[in-house]
C-alpha positions, 0 to 999 in steps of 0.5 A: 313464793306464797305464804302457805308454802313457806309455813308448811315448809318451815313446819316440815323442817321443824318436825324433821329437826325435832325428830332428829333431836329425839333420835339423838336423845334416845341414842344418848340414853342407850349409849349412857347405859353401855357400861352398866347401871347409872348410879342414882342421881347421875346422868350419863349419855354417849352418842354420835352427834354427826359423822365426825363427832362423839359426845360423852356427858356425865352429870351428878351431885357431889357430897355438898349437893352441888351439881357437877358435870363433864362433857367430852367431845371426840372429834374424828379427823383424818389425822386422828381423834382429838378430844375436848373436855368442858370446852377447855381445848383440844387434847390428843387421846392416849392409846388406852383412851383410843382403845376405850373409845373404839370399844364404846363406839363398837358397843354403841353401834351394836345396841343402836343399829338394830333400832333402825332395822327393826321390822314392823 
């Protein structure tokens, strides 16, 4: 294969990857706003990373000005949903947590889906 086809293929792949990252960032912002206003100095994101993974991230500065954050990844498996917080090991979801996740996913889908079906 010649040089130019490789350059252009990589360029297209990079553009597609960047477009995908931008979509996830946009969805994460929308997902972070699902449960009301985000307090000043806080960052909140909720998004679907892939067909089996949901991510909730929250960041803030504590009273001492130290940056804090919690990232929870929910992995949907045939046997159920597992969560992992701050990469500390898998845990099962409680019933209440499972219901909350289901509601969050439902709200997310209702807010995000129309973005992809808007007409020009």
